[in-house]
N, CA, C and O of each residue as an XYZ file, in Angstrom:
588
protein
N     -20.299      7.430   -101.587
C     -20.349      5.891   -100.885
C     -18.964      5.392   -101.105
O     -18.441      4.756   -100.190
N     -18.335      5.595   -102.159
C     -17.207      5.001   -102.773
C     -15.890      5.885   -102.519
O     -15.936      7.110   -102.624
N     -14.720      5.203   -102.180
C     -13.571      6.019   -102.539
C     -12.920      5.824   -103.747
O     -13.289      4.970   -104.554
N     -11.903      6.615   -103.937
C     -11.255      6.581   -105.311
C     -10.725      5.043   -105.820
O     -10.551      4.649   -106.973
N     -10.553      4.400   -104.675
C      -9.794      2.943   -104.899
C     -10.784      2.135   -105.204
O     -10.338      1.254   -105.939
N     -12.057      1.979   -104.978
C     -13.207      1.175   -105.313
C     -14.149      1.733   -106.367
O     -15.295      2.044   -106.042
N     -13.744      1.865   -107.536
C     -14.765      2.536   -108.501
C     -14.926      1.092   -109.586
O     -15.176      1.402   -110.751
N     -14.845      0.072   -109.396
C     -15.353     -1.071   -110.089
C     -16.803     -1.157   -110.182
O     -17.565     -1.332   -109.232
N     -17.117     -1.020   -111.398
C     -18.691     -1.308   -111.705
C     -19.186     -2.698   -111.639
O     -18.575     -3.533   -112.306
N     -20.290     -3.103   -110.873
C     -21.034     -4.188   -111.211
C     -21.798     -4.166   -112.347
O     -21.857     -3.168   -113.066
N     -22.488     -5.359   -112.607
C     -23.435     -5.678   -113.740
C     -24.661     -4.535   -113.663
O     -25.302     -4.234   -114.671
N     -24.877     -4.020   -112.538
C     -25.937     -3.060   -112.175
C     -25.648     -1.812   -112.860
O     -26.559     -1.114   -113.305
N     -24.286     -1.466   -112.976
C     -23.949     -0.304   -113.735
C     -23.264      0.963   -112.629
O     -22.832      2.082   -112.904
N     -23.353      0.408   -111.599
C     -22.734      1.046   -110.055
C     -21.693      0.281   -109.610
O     -21.320     -0.746   -110.177
N     -21.211      0.736   -108.623
C     -20.435      0.058   -107.525
C     -21.045     -0.828   -106.780
O     -22.263     -0.795   -106.605
N     -20.209     -1.784   -106.221
C     -21.200     -3.037   -105.514
C     -21.485     -1.931   -104.285
O     -22.707     -1.801   -104.206
N     -20.977     -1.300   -103.545
C     -21.204     -0.637   -102.627
C     -22.512      0.068   -102.831
O     -23.458     -0.142   -102.072
N     -22.592      0.995   -103.957
C     -24.074      1.318   -104.247
C     -25.429      0.496   -104.336
O     -26.563      0.696   -103.901
N     -24.828     -0.525   -105.090
C     -25.839     -1.514   -105.380
C     -26.652     -2.037   -104.428
O     -27.873     -2.188   -104.465
N     -25.588     -2.397   -103.257
C     -26.226     -2.894   -101.855
C     -26.754     -1.625   -101.193
O     -27.816     -1.835   -100.607
N     -26.406     -0.629   -101.135
C     -27.357      0.483   -100.616
C     -28.387      0.693   -101.218
O     -29.338      0.854   -100.453
N     -28.723      0.793   -102.690
C     -30.140      0.668   -103.245
C     -30.932     -0.517   -102.962
O     -32.132     -0.356   -102.741
N     -30.308     -1.973   -102.930
C     -31.126     -2.695   -102.783
C     -31.564     -2.856   -101.175
O     -32.551     -3.488   -100.800
N     -30.830     -2.306   -100.493
C     -31.108     -2.326    -99.078
C     -32.515     -1.372    -99.023
O     -33.624     -1.719    -98.619
N     -32.133     -0.168    -99.517
C     -33.180      0.976    -99.442
C     -34.529      0.308   -100.200
O     -35.613      0.544    -99.667
N     -34.511     -0.383   -101.225
C     -35.583     -1.138   -101.443
C     -36.390     -2.013   -100.713
O     -37.615     -1.989   -100.595
N     -35.789     -2.587   -100.359
C     -36.349     -3.742    -99.068
C     -36.574     -2.868    -98.245
O     -37.792     -2.914    -98.072
N     -36.048     -1.896    -97.465
C     -36.902     -1.254    -96.264
C     -37.945     -0.283    -96.920
O     -38.675      0.311    -96.126
N     -38.089     -0.079    -98.038
C     -39.333      0.743    -98.551
C     -40.399     -0.289    -98.683
O     -41.459     -0.165    -98.070
N     -40.102     -1.522    -99.630
C     -41.054     -2.387    -99.750
C     -41.827     -3.016    -98.397
O     -43.042     -3.197    -98.331
N     -40.751     -3.341    -97.213
C     -41.171     -3.588    -95.883
C     -42.023     -2.736    -95.048
O     -42.700     -3.115    -94.093
N     -41.910     -1.446    -95.545
C     -42.699     -0.257    -94.803
C     -41.778      0.276    -93.799
O     -42.302      0.976    -92.933
N     -40.387      0.072    -93.727
C     -39.615      0.423    -92.274
C     -38.371      1.471    -93.187
O     -37.170      1.202    -93.198
N     -38.946      2.575    -93.844
C     -37.573      3.473    -94.045
C     -36.838      4.102    -93.067
O     -37.326      4.295    -91.953
N     -35.856      4.404    -93.316
C     -34.868      5.165    -92.239
C     -34.942      6.792    -92.686
O     -35.181      7.714    -91.906
N     -34.723      6.897    -93.878
C     -34.571      8.355    -94.124
C     -35.901      8.827    -94.986
O     -35.578      9.894    -95.509
N     -36.954      8.570    -95.277
C     -38.116      9.052    -96.428
C     -39.431      8.758    -95.431
O     -39.427      8.430    -94.245
N     -40.316      8.943    -96.143
C     -41.790      9.021    -95.814
C     -42.547      7.661    -95.983
O     -43.726      7.487    -95.674
N     -41.667      6.678    -96.542
C     -41.833      5.435    -97.012
C     -42.851      5.261    -98.218
O     -43.357      4.188    -98.544
N     -43.048      6.365    -98.765
C     -43.722      5.925   -100.264
C     -42.779      5.648   -101.046
O     -41.604      6.009   -100.985
N     -43.620      4.588   -102.262
C     -42.849      4.117   -103.108
C     -42.521      4.668   -104.464
O     -42.913      4.216   -105.540
N     -41.744      5.714   -104.262
C     -41.216      6.523   -105.307
C     -39.671      6.284   -105.590
O     -38.855      5.749   -104.839
N     -39.451      6.865   -106.987
C     -37.900      6.685   -107.181
C     -37.146      7.814   -106.511
O     -35.937      7.642   -106.352
N     -37.690      8.938   -106.100
C     -37.191      9.765   -105.070
C     -37.022      8.981   -103.754
O     -35.857      8.730   -103.447
N     -37.719      8.676   -103.162
C     -37.635      7.933   -101.947
C     -36.675      6.976   -102.104
O     -35.941      6.653   -101.170
N     -36.601      6.456   -103.266
C     -35.631      5.265   -103.235
C     -33.858      5.909   -103.045
O     -33.069      5.616   -102.146
N     -33.632      6.854   -104.234
C     -32.325      7.308   -104.112
C     -32.142      7.969   -102.804
O     -31.051      7.777   -102.268
N     -33.027      8.736   -102.166
C     -32.684      9.045   -100.859
C     -32.890      8.439    -99.760
O     -32.432      8.931    -98.729
N     -33.672      7.158    -99.720
C     -33.372      6.002    -98.704
C     -32.049      5.464    -98.621
O     -31.468      5.336    -97.544
N     -31.363      5.022   -100.150
C     -30.056      4.714   -100.050
C     -28.819      5.764    -99.958
O     -27.618      5.497    -99.990
N     -29.445      7.035    -99.835
C     -28.431      8.097    -99.430
C     -27.541      8.228   -100.880
O     -26.377      8.579   -100.690
N     -27.806      8.067   -101.860
C     -26.957      8.134   -103.014
C     -27.825      9.472   -103.916
O     -28.891      9.980   -103.569
N     -27.093      9.786   -105.004
C     -27.548     10.696   -105.860
C     -28.614     10.361   -106.606
O     -28.799      9.150   -106.478
N     -29.449     10.877   -107.363
C     -30.378     10.489   -108.364
C     -29.705      9.979   -109.561
O     -29.964      8.889   -110.073
N     -28.755     10.884   -110.023
C     -27.834     10.446   -111.247
C     -27.261      8.987   -110.803
O     -27.443      8.049   -111.580
N     -26.594      8.776   -109.610
C     -26.294      7.466   -109.561
C     -27.398      6.288   -109.536
O     -27.051      5.186   -109.960
N     -28.427      6.432   -109.161
C     -29.578      5.629   -109.007
C     -29.921      5.321   -110.422
O     -29.913      4.168   -110.854
N     -30.294      6.608   -111.306
C     -30.303      6.341   -112.645
C     -29.253      5.475   -113.308
O     -29.701      4.711   -114.162
N     -27.960      5.437   -113.094
C     -27.396      4.549   -113.775
C     -27.515      2.996   -113.382
O     -27.037      2.139   -114.126
N     -28.046      2.729   -112.415
C     -28.351      0.994   -111.708
C     -29.476      0.877   -112.345
O     -30.574      0.980   -111.799
N     -29.255      0.610   -113.775
C     -30.522      0.316   -114.761
C     -31.135     -1.086   -114.087
O     -32.319     -1.205   -113.772
N     -30.197     -2.049   -113.934
C     -30.613     -3.500   -113.350
C     -31.546     -3.385   -112.026
O     -32.528     -4.100   -111.825
N     -31.094     -2.406   -111.188
C     -31.884     -2.462   -109.936
C     -33.187     -1.336   -110.176
O     -34.096     -1.350   -109.346
N     -33.242     -0.438   -111.246
C     -34.267      0.187   -111.417
C     -35.361     -0.738   -112.212
O     -36.574     -0.607   -112.048
N     -34.786     -1.650   -113.060
C     -35.917     -2.583   -113.346
C     -36.433     -3.626   -112.418
O     -37.558     -4.108   -112.550
N     -35.637     -3.957   -111.516
C     -36.131     -4.700   -110.458
C     -37.468     -3.873   -109.804
O     -38.594     -4.317   -109.578
N     -36.884     -2.404   -109.566
C     -37.997     -1.757   -108.656
C     -39.077     -1.565   -109.496
O     -40.170     -1.650   -108.936
N     -39.083     -1.301   -110.830
C     -40.090     -1.221   -111.724
C     -41.084     -2.602   -111.784
O     -42.315     -2.591   -111.778
N     -40.228     -3.752   -111.839
C     -41.068     -5.391   -111.896
C     -41.670     -5.302   -110.474
O     -42.820     -5.733   -110.398
N     -41.234     -4.926   -109.567
C     -41.615     -5.139   -108.139
C     -43.196     -4.428   -108.130
O     -44.227     -5.097   -108.067
N     -43.144     -2.855   -108.211
C     -44.278     -1.960   -108.421
C     -45.234     -2.568   -109.479
O     -46.444     -2.428   -109.300
N     -44.834     -3.154   -110.438
C     -46.034     -3.347   -111.483
C     -46.783     -4.857   -110.843
O     -47.982     -5.113   -110.959
N     -45.912     -5.613   -110.261
C     -46.610     -6.855   -109.531
C     -47.536     -6.793   -108.382
O     -48.578     -7.418   -108.188
N     -46.859     -5.795   -107.569
C     -47.207     -5.490   -106.144
C     -48.109     -4.321   -105.995
O     -48.822     -4.389   -104.994
N     -48.235     -3.429   -106.620
C     -48.623     -1.700   -106.677
C     -47.817     -0.779   -105.923
O     -46.813     -1.226   -105.367
N     -48.070      0.289   -105.832
C     -47.261      1.219   -105.529
C     -47.550      1.747   -103.776
O     -47.181      2.823   -103.306
N     -48.245      0.733   -103.089
C     -48.762      0.807   -101.767
C     -47.653      0.451   -101.011
O     -47.383     -0.748   -101.076
N     -46.986      1.080   -100.366
C     -46.010      0.463    -99.200
C     -46.824     -0.005    -97.851
O     -47.797      0.568    -97.363
N     -46.186     -1.175    -97.384
C     -46.945     -1.618    -96.341
C     -47.410     -0.939    -95.113
O     -48.228     -1.482    -94.370
N     -46.780      0.553    -94.810
C     -47.299      1.302    -94.012
C     -48.326      2.091    -94.405
O     -48.856      2.867    -93.611
N     -48.717      1.977    -95.678
C     -49.531      3.471    -96.442
C     -51.119      2.987    -95.773
O     -51.696      3.714    -94.964
N     -51.600      1.895    -96.162
C     -52.951      1.119    -95.388
C     -53.214      1.811    -94.194
O     -54.111      2.652    -94.124
N     -52.285      1.428    -92.984
C     -52.175      1.744    -91.729
C     -52.572      3.274    -91.775
O     -53.585      3.685    -91.210
N     -51.706      4.095    -92.487
C     -52.065      5.598    -92.717
C     -53.335      5.906    -93.234
O     -53.969      6.763    -92.617
N     -53.860      5.387    -94.251
C     -55.186      5.506    -94.832
C     -56.305      5.028    -93.821
O     -57.396      5.594    -93.757
N     -55.955      3.942    -93.032
C     -56.890      3.819    -91.687
C     -57.093      4.703    -90.726
O     -58.120      5.084    -90.164
N     -56.123      4.942    -90.629
C     -56.110      6.169    -89.241
C     -56.533      7.451    -90.177
O     -57.248      8.172    -89.482
N     -56.403      7.880    -91.185
C     -56.841      8.965    -91.821
C     -58.405      9.008    -91.677
O     -59.117      9.939    -91.300
N     -58.864      7.260    -92.235
C     -60.432      7.427    -92.203
C     -61.170      7.487    -90.844
O     -62.301      7.921    -90.626
N     -60.030      6.806    -89.739
C     -60.970      7.068    -88.589
C     -60.805      8.303    -88.028
O     -61.666      8.721    -87.254
N     -59.755      9.013    -88.312
C     -59.712     10.525    -87.859
C     -61.081     11.448    -88.390
O     -61.618     12.337    -87.728
N     -61.495     10.981    -89.778
C     -62.255     11.578    -90.346
C     -63.641     11.278    -89.914
O     -64.596     12.045    -90.028
N     -63.657     10.087    -89.406
C     -65.222      9.790    -88.719
C     -65.156     10.232    -87.407
O     -66.226     10.360    -86.813
N     -64.130     10.491    -86.837
C     -64.031     11.242    -85.432
C     -64.523     12.519    -85.842
O     -65.604     12.945    -85.436
N     -63.715     13.213    -86.703
C     -64.413     14.504    -86.784
C     -65.450     14.981    -87.057
O     -65.935     16.047    -86.678
N     -65.990     13.941    -87.975
C     -67.494     14.241    -88.319
C     -68.422     13.884    -87.191
O     -69.483     14.506    -87.150
N     -68.178     12.947    -86.239
C     -69.156     12.773    -84.997
C     -68.942     14.110    -83.919
O     -69.841     14.485    -83.167
N     -67.573     14.756    -83.991
C     -67.502     15.724    -83.399
C     -68.210     17.089    -83.705
O     -68.668     17.879    -82.880
N     -68.200     17.197    -85.115
C     -69.120     18.241    -85.883
C     -70.238     18.094    -85.600
O     -70.889     19.117    -85.384
N     -70.829     16.922    -85.501
C     -72.560     16.868    -85.585
C     -72.737     17.256    -84.195
O     -73.691     17.955    -83.851
N     -71.587     16.699    -83.131
C     -72.027     16.731    -81.537
C     -72.308     18.647    -81.462
O     -73.255     19.228    -80.932
N     -71.342     19.138    -82.053
C     -70.985     20.817    -81.864
C     -72.454     21.320    -82.584
O     -73.105     22.176    -81.983
N     -72.978     20.765    -83.907
C     -74.089     21.309    -84.259
C     -75.201     21.289    -83.201
O     -75.927     22.250    -82.947
N     -75.259     19.907    -82.527
C     -76.260     19.818    -81.888
C     -76.349     20.337    -80.498
O     -77.439     20.404    -79.928
N     -75.294     20.687    -79.962
C     -74.950     21.799    -78.861
C     -75.228     22.954    -79.190
O     -75.740     23.732    -78.385
N     -74.922     23.318    -80.540
C     -75.456     24.884    -80.956
C     -76.871     25.078    -80.912
O     -77.422     25.986    -80.289
N     -77.536     24.058    -81.701
C     -79.009     24.139    -81.702
C     -79.653     24.521    -80.079
O     -80.541     25.313    -79.764
N     -78.800     23.599    -79.231
C     -79.751     23.641    -77.856
C     -79.334     24.863    -77.290
O     -80.079     25.470    -76.521
N     -77.947     25.384    -77.667
C     -77.873     26.693    -77.155
C     -78.795     27.616    -77.437
O     -79.574     28.126    -76.631
N     -78.694     27.869    -78.775
C     -79.974     28.932    -79.451
C     -81.318     28.615    -78.884
O     -82.134     29.527    -78.749
N     -81.591     27.466    -78.564
C     -83.000     27.072    -78.199
C     -83.131     27.848    -76.551
O     -84.037     28.609    -76.211
N     -82.156     27.478    -75.838
C     -81.731     28.150    -74.537
C     -82.008     29.399    -74.442
O     -82.752     29.894    -73.595
N     -81.341     30.059    -75.429
C     -81.154     31.397    -75.211
C     -82.582     32.007    -75.724
O     -82.915     33.112    -75.297
N     -83.264     31.442    -76.454
C     -84.360     32.116    -76.751
C     -85.340     31.913    -75.910
O     -86.190     32.799    -75.823
N     -85.453     30.842    -75.180
C     -86.222     30.653    -73.903
C     -85.986     31.466    -73.128
O     -86.925     32.167    -72.752
N     -85.007     31.634    -72.730
C     -84.395     32.836    -71.646
C     -84.557     34.218    -72.213
O     -84.537     35.201    -71.473
N     -84.681     34.288    -73.219
C     -85.110     36.114    -73.643
C     -86.827     36.039    -73.762
O     -87.445     37.091    -73.596
N     -87.438     35.010    -73.998
C     -88.873     34.995    -73.695
C     -89.138     35.217    -72.578
O     -89.915     36.150    -72.380
N     -88.546     34.374    -71.275
C     -88.966     34.395    -70.128
C     -88.603     35.526    -69.456
O     -89.226     35.865    -68.450
N     -87.320     36.402    -70.035
C     -87.031     37.815    -69.497
C     -88.166     38.626    -69.855
O     -88.817     39.226    -69.000
N     -88.502     38.681    -71.438
C     -89.587     39.567    -71.712
C     -90.789     39.544    -70.934
O     -91.303     40.585    -70.527
N     -91.331     38.243    -70.675
C     -92.671     38.139    -69.882
C     -92.304     38.622    -68.347
O     -93.265     38.943    -67.648
N     -91.157     38.688    -67.848
C     -91.074     38.720    -66.349
C     -91.020     40.329    -66.295
O     -91.354     40.931    -65.274
N     -90.554     41.020    -67.521
C     -90.409     42.712    -67.697
C     -92.069     42.992    -67.766
O     -92.545     43.864    -67.039
N     -92.616     42.495    -68.343
C     -93.989     42.940    -68.756
C     -94.970     42.898    -67.427
O     -95.812     43.757    -67.164
N     -94.718     41.856    -66.737
C     -95.308     41.346    -65.227
C     -94.927     42.193    -64.190
O     -95.562     42.509    -63.183
N     -93.611     42.582    -64.624
C     -93.185     43.711    -63.197
C     -93.979     44.965    -63.621
O     -94.557     45.578    -62.724
N     -94.078     45.456    -65.009
C     -94.436     46.528    -65.409
C     -95.879     46.829    -64.805
O     -96.308     47.795    -64.174
N     -96.564     45.446    -65.303
C     -98.237     45.514    -64.853
C     -98.371     45.744    -63.184
O     -99.230     46.444    -62.647
N     -97.309     44.980    -62.499
C     -97.446     44.914    -61.357
C     -97.327     46.317    -60.914
O     -98.400     46.826    -60.591
N     -96.323     47.031    -60.826
C     -96.106     48.465    -60.755
C     -97.260     49.477    -61.327
O     -97.492     50.560    -60.790
N     -97.802     49.098    -62.227
C     -98.874     50.255    -62.954
C    -100.376     50.052    -62.075
O    -101.299     50.857    -62.197
N    -100.435     48.982    -61.285
C    -101.623     48.796    -60.834
C    -101.222     49.041    -59.323
O    -102.052     48.628    -58.512
N    -100.338     49.512    -58.921
C    -100.101     49.431    -57.315
C    -100.331     48.700    -56.412
O    -100.696     48.939    -55.261
N     -99.996     47.255    -57.218
C    -100.607     46.190    -56.321
C     -99.443     45.496    -55.201
O     -98.289     45.926    -55.217
N     -99.691     44.823    -54.613
C     -99.014     44.530    -53.529
C     -98.786     42.721    -53.464
O     -99.709     41.918    -53.602
N     -98.020     42.528    -53.335
C     -97.601     40.727    -53.006
C     -98.407     40.071    -52.071
O     -98.096     40.407    -50.929
N     -99.162     39.406    -52.108
C    -100.283     38.680    -50.968
C     -99.915     37.323    -50.765
O    -100.235     36.541    -51.660
N     -99.281     36.858    -49.729
C     -99.021     35.591    -49.531
C    -100.383     34.656    -49.563
O    -101.474     35.032    -49.135
N    -100.153     33.555    -50.065
C    -101.418     32.587    -50.420
C    -101.637     31.932    -49.205
O    -102.764     31.506    -48.954
N    -100.545     31.765    -48.271
C    -100.791     31.082    -46.967
C    -100.715     32.145    -45.802
O    -100.131     33.209    -46.010
N    -101.286     31.878    -44.594
C    -101.201     32.730    -43.625
C     -99.888     32.634    -43.152
O     -99.095     31.829    -43.641
N     -99.541     33.536    -42.063
C     -98.257     33.604    -41.327
C     -98.163     32.166    -40.537
O     -99.172     31.760    -39.959
N     -96.832     31.320    -40.509
C     -96.855     30.173    -39.707
C     -96.429     30.485    -38.232
O     -95.739     31.464    -37.949
N     -96.833     29.695    -37.428
C     -96.320     30.065    -36.144
C     -95.215     29.290    -35.874
O     -94.913     28.393    -36.661
N     -94.533     29.508    -34.834
C     -93.303     29.058    -34.345
C     -93.077     27.344    -34.572
O     -93.870     26.545    -34.075
N     -91.965     26.933    -35.337
C     -92.050     25.800    -35.431
C     -91.552     24.660    -34.447
O     -91.740     23.476    -34.730
């Protein structure tokens, strides 16, 4: 991040440009607006978001102390994580509803298949009985005249 001419270290233990990159990355992560990571509040995401090496981040002890103090005060949940958790909750509810719907439909399908099989069996028995008795089908009503 710095050129050979700009190697002056700040009180943070890193160059001014690196300190600025780390602080900007911290603010983006705390605000839930990461550019280079998934937004979780981890030190790995901090150095990746700042686009510096982990070793460089580790030299910035003052900035890391600010990071640790912020996490101790506000917790490790980034502002975008509750939205993600809510979306996961909604998706799980939707999945449970669809699973219940599929179970109901499967039960109805099995019941229909059982009824169809029973009707087929009854129909086969009736046809055999009709064929064995040599019976003929007689209409209940007499022939109708022209309409």
